[in-house]
MDAnalysis code that builds the backbone (N, CA, C; Angstrom):
import MDAnalysis as mda
import numpy as np

u = mda.Universe.empty(279, n_residues=93, atom_resindex=np.repeat(np.arange(93), 3), trajectory=True)
u.add_TopologyAttr("name", ["N", "CA", "C"] * 93)
u.add_TopologyAttr("resid", np.arange(1, 94))
u.add_TopologyAttr("resname", ["MET", "ILE", "THR", "LYS", "GLU", "GLU", "VAL", "GLU", "HIS", "ILE", "GLY", "TRP", "LEU", "ALA", "ARG", "ILE", "GLU", "ILE", "ASP", "GLU", "LEU", "GLU", "ALA", "ASP", "ILE", "TYR", "THR", "THR", "GLN", "LEU", "ASN", "SER", "VAL", "LEU", "ASP", "TYR", "PHE", "GLY", "GLN", "LEU", "ASP", "GLU", "ILE", "ASP", "THR", "ASP", "ASP", "VAL", "PRO", "PRO", "THR", "TYR", "HIS", "VAL", "VAL", "ASP", "VAL", "VAL", "ASN", "VAL", "PHE", "ARG", "GLU", "ASP", "VAL", "VAL", "VAL", "GLU", "SER", "LEU", "SER", "GLN", "ASP", "GLU", "VAL", "LEU", "GLU", "ASN", "THR", "GLU", "HIS", "LYS", "GLN", "GLU", "GLY", "TYR", "PHE", "LYS", "ALA", "PRO", "SER", "ILE", "SER"])
u.atoms.positions = np.array([
    [44.858, -43.810, -182.267],
    [44.475, -44.857, -181.417],
    [42.801, -45.081, -181.458],
    [42.207, -46.143, -182.301],
    [40.648, -46.196, -182.659],
    [40.405, -47.105, -181.146],
    [39.226, -46.448, -180.850],
    [38.532, -47.137, -179.802],
    [37.599, -48.084, -179.824],
    [37.275, -48.990, -178.785],
    [36.044, -49.903, -179.130],
    [34.907, -49.254, -179.762],
    [34.484, -48.114, -179.204],
    [33.322, -47.310, -179.627],
    [33.299, -47.000, -181.173],
    [34.552, -46.351, -181.481],
    [34.526, -45.972, -182.732],
    [34.235, -47.468, -183.547],
    [34.905, -48.638, -183.452],
    [34.707, -49.794, -184.133],
    [33.267, -50.185, -184.162],
    [32.607, -49.766, -183.016],
    [31.123, -50.098, -183.195],
    [30.443, -49.299, -183.912],
    [30.753, -47.992, -183.918],
    [30.204, -47.041, -184.741],
    [30.212, -47.157, -186.319],
    [31.723, -47.658, -186.711],
    [32.040, -48.033, -188.004],
    [31.026, -49.060, -188.298],
    [30.979, -50.033, -187.574],
    [30.015, -51.205, -188.194],
    [28.701, -50.690, -187.912],
    [28.150, -49.786, -187.407],
    [26.624, -49.245, -187.526],
    [26.861, -48.396, -188.925],
    [27.646, -47.912, -189.131],
    [27.583, -47.031, -190.263],
    [27.461, -47.873, -191.550],
    [28.194, -48.892, -191.577],
    [28.212, -49.889, -192.296],
    [27.154, -51.076, -192.428],
    [26.544, -50.922, -191.106],
    [25.544, -51.752, -191.355],
    [25.640, -52.944, -190.929],
    [26.904, -53.220, -190.237],
    [27.258, -54.864, -189.917],
    [27.360, -54.989, -188.518],
    [26.640, -56.094, -188.122],
    [26.318, -56.327, -186.571],
    [27.735, -56.661, -186.212],
    [28.270, -56.251, -185.298],
    [29.441, -56.353, -184.452],
    [29.142, -56.665, -182.935],
    [29.385, -57.871, -182.591],
    [29.543, -58.350, -181.178],
    [30.588, -57.854, -180.374],
    [30.526, -57.867, -179.013],
    [31.711, -57.445, -178.194],
    [33.094, -57.853, -178.308],
    [33.154, -59.371, -178.706],
    [34.202, -59.913, -178.866],
    [34.768, -59.780, -180.126],
    [34.086, -59.315, -181.355],
    [34.578, -58.834, -182.551],
    [34.916, -57.287, -182.477],
    [34.202, -56.582, -181.517],
    [34.566, -55.361, -181.559],
    [35.975, -55.136, -180.902],
    [36.405, -55.896, -179.776],
    [37.644, -56.005, -179.276],
    [38.735, -56.327, -180.201],
    [38.485, -57.540, -180.760],
    [39.250, -58.139, -182.064],
    [39.572, -56.943, -182.925],
    [38.779, -56.509, -183.576],
    [38.977, -55.425, -184.635],
    [39.775, -54.434, -184.022],
    [39.272, -53.832, -182.887],
    [40.147, -52.554, -182.253],
    [41.568, -52.813, -182.008],
    [41.900, -54.229, -181.772],
    [43.467, -54.529, -181.691],
    [43.984, -54.546, -183.005],
    [43.395, -55.372, -183.913],
    [43.733, -55.343, -185.421],
    [44.028, -53.768, -185.999],
    [42.791, -52.958, -185.721],
    [43.183, -51.651, -186.498],
    [44.072, -50.927, -185.809],
    [44.216, -51.044, -184.603],
    [45.556, -50.263, -184.069],
    [46.649, -50.770, -184.293],
    [46.681, -52.057, -184.541],
    [47.972, -52.688, -185.011],
    [48.483, -51.962, -186.585],
    [47.566, -51.846, -187.343],
    [47.385, -51.804, -188.784],
    [47.995, -50.086, -188.576],
    [47.355, -49.318, -187.815],
    [47.618, -47.825, -187.705],
    [49.230, -47.778, -187.059],
    [49.739, -48.670, -186.319],
    [50.959, -48.457, -185.711],
    [52.000, -48.900, -186.655],
    [51.723, -49.783, -187.761],
    [52.462, -50.216, -188.757],
    [52.609, -48.662, -189.802],
    [51.636, -47.998, -190.018],
    [51.702, -47.058, -190.588],
    [52.440, -45.713, -190.118],
    [52.463, -45.682, -188.775],
    [53.222, -44.749, -188.235],
    [54.652, -45.291, -188.144],
    [55.011, -46.361, -188.226],
    [56.474, -46.790, -188.513],
    [56.838, -46.473, -190.012],
    [55.980, -46.544, -190.781],
    [56.485, -46.286, -192.131],
    [56.311, -44.529, -192.153],
    [55.807, -44.119, -191.325],
    [55.767, -42.457, -191.553],
    [56.964, -42.059, -190.973],
    [57.835, -42.751, -190.356],
    [59.012, -42.362, -189.787],
    [60.364, -42.598, -190.709],
    [60.027, -43.275, -191.809],
    [61.124, -43.543, -192.765],
    [61.440, -42.247, -193.550],
    [62.606, -41.861, -193.805],
    [62.924, -40.776, -194.547],
    [62.788, -40.944, -196.126],
    [61.803, -40.490, -196.772],
    [61.919, -40.545, -198.338],
    [61.861, -39.553, -199.159],
    [62.705, -38.498, -198.454],
    [62.888, -37.151, -199.228],
    [63.538, -37.524, -200.766],
    [64.143, -38.589, -200.666],
    [65.242, -38.595, -201.862],
    [64.835, -39.555, -202.860],
    [63.609, -40.015, -202.538],
    [62.556, -41.353, -202.880],
    [61.918, -40.946, -204.061],
    [61.830, -41.156, -205.588],
    [60.846, -40.529, -206.220],
    [59.382, -41.253, -206.119],
    [58.399, -40.558, -206.209],
    [57.069, -41.106, -206.227],
    [56.987, -42.289, -207.270],
    [56.635, -43.535, -206.819],
    [56.191, -44.761, -207.935],
    [54.794, -44.878, -208.025],
    [54.448, -44.458, -209.880],
    [53.002, -44.493, -210.000],
    [52.590, -46.045, -210.205],
    [53.767, -46.582, -210.885],
    [53.539, -48.202, -211.075],
    [54.834, -48.694, -210.799],
    [54.613, -49.988, -210.321],
    [55.623, -50.787, -209.854],
    [56.561, -51.264, -211.078],
    [55.876, -51.641, -212.137],
    [56.661, -51.907, -213.570],
    [56.834, -50.720, -214.458],
    [57.806, -50.358, -215.030],
    [57.948, -49.255, -215.586],
    [57.201, -49.369, -217.001],
    [55.926, -49.218, -217.029],
    [55.199, -49.317, -218.212],
    [54.775, -47.792, -218.827],
    [55.107, -47.937, -220.069],
    [54.484, -46.513, -220.784],
    [53.227, -46.719, -221.658],
    [52.364, -45.739, -221.672],
    [51.005, -45.837, -222.554],
    [50.458, -47.094, -222.510],
    [49.615, -47.560, -221.393],
    [48.872, -48.868, -221.324],
    [47.738, -48.678, -222.055],
    [47.448, -47.811, -222.463],
    [45.863, -47.803, -223.041],
    [46.228, -48.222, -224.747],
    [45.036, -48.960, -224.973],
    [45.048, -49.412, -226.294],
    [44.395, -48.396, -227.361],
    [44.667, -48.131, -228.496],
    [44.101, -47.449, -229.584],
    [42.453, -47.715, -229.380],
    [41.919, -46.392, -229.464],
    [40.476, -46.116, -229.516],
    [40.152, -46.481, -230.856],
    [39.592, -47.722, -231.387],
    [39.337, -48.373, -232.451],
    [37.790, -48.542, -232.704],
    [37.449, -48.022, -233.632],
    [35.604, -48.142, -233.607],
    [35.451, -49.337, -234.576],
    [34.882, -50.358, -233.617],
    [34.184, -51.564, -234.181],
    [32.852, -51.980, -234.350],
    [32.357, -52.832, -235.045],
    [31.057, -52.931, -235.041],
    [30.600, -53.601, -233.786],
    [29.477, -52.968, -233.220],
    [29.226, -53.826, -232.098],
    [28.039, -54.792, -232.363],
    [27.471, -55.408, -230.929],
    [26.452, -56.349, -231.575],
    [24.934, -55.587, -231.737],
    [24.410, -56.190, -232.587],
    [22.864, -55.692, -232.860],
    [21.873, -56.137, -231.693],
    [20.948, -55.367, -231.599],
    [19.953, -55.092, -230.434],
    [19.613, -56.832, -230.511],
    [19.185, -57.685, -231.514],
    [18.438, -58.723, -231.354],
    [19.851, -59.657, -231.035],
    [20.959, -59.520, -231.198],
    [21.944, -60.632, -230.842],
    [22.319, -60.309, -229.235],
    [22.111, -59.166, -228.783],
    [21.987, -58.954, -227.522],
    [21.018, -59.380, -226.340],
    [20.031, -59.348, -227.047],
    [18.715, -60.012, -226.391],
    [18.426, -61.561, -226.482],
    [19.404, -62.348, -227.268],
    [19.073, -63.531, -227.724],
    [19.456, -64.478, -226.237],
    [20.283, -64.168, -225.628],
    [20.557, -64.802, -224.128],
    [19.703, -64.667, -223.133],
    [18.671, -63.985, -223.313],
    [17.775, -63.450, -222.397],
    [16.362, -63.949, -222.270],
    [15.461, -64.435, -221.315],
    [13.997, -64.623, -221.286],
    [13.294, -63.262, -220.935],
    [14.086, -62.408, -220.356],
    [13.494, -61.114, -219.651],
    [13.650, -60.176, -220.583],
    [12.866, -60.031, -221.777],
    [12.877, -59.036, -222.903],
    [11.366, -58.676, -222.947],
    [11.047, -57.342, -223.618],
    [9.943, -56.629, -224.019],
    [10.185, -55.514, -224.878],
    [9.634, -55.700, -225.951],
    [9.509, -54.633, -226.960],
    [11.054, -54.362, -227.365],
    [12.136, -55.408, -227.561],
    [13.219, -54.995, -227.897],
    [14.130, -54.383, -226.920],
    [14.011, -54.379, -225.546],
    [14.622, -53.909, -224.416],
    [14.567, -55.075, -223.252],
    [15.649, -54.967, -222.455],
    [15.526, -56.094, -221.327],
    [14.620, -55.692, -220.296],
    [13.883, -56.509, -219.929],
    [12.571, -56.071, -218.973],
    [13.206, -56.382, -217.578],
    [13.217, -55.441, -216.828],
    [13.835, -55.476, -215.229],
    [12.418, -55.635, -214.305],
    [12.897, -56.121, -213.323],
    [11.526, -56.353, -212.206],
    [11.221, -54.959, -211.881],
    [9.662, -54.840, -211.553],
    [9.207, -53.686, -211.510],
    [9.619, -53.184, -209.847],
    [9.622, -51.778, -209.796],
    [10.164, -51.217, -208.324],
    [8.778, -50.650, -207.778],
    [8.649, -51.190, -206.655],
    [7.451, -50.727, -205.746],
    [7.676, -49.813, -205.013],
])
């Protein structure tokens, strides 16, 4: 069971301002989700094999083939923010 104080604390950790009404709503909704997970925990799944993919896909990776990449000039063509052959980023103070 999640309390209203825990919802407010989670909001504080996430730096999200949650007012009283929202805290009440989120408390109810999160407890509803946890109740649903509790129902799922009651299901006997001992004879059910784990499902890693919904679709039976084998080796979904492409071959690692070396291809020619863009040159430095081609990469920098589409930006106004460049300096001495590199992207120019804003300074951090």
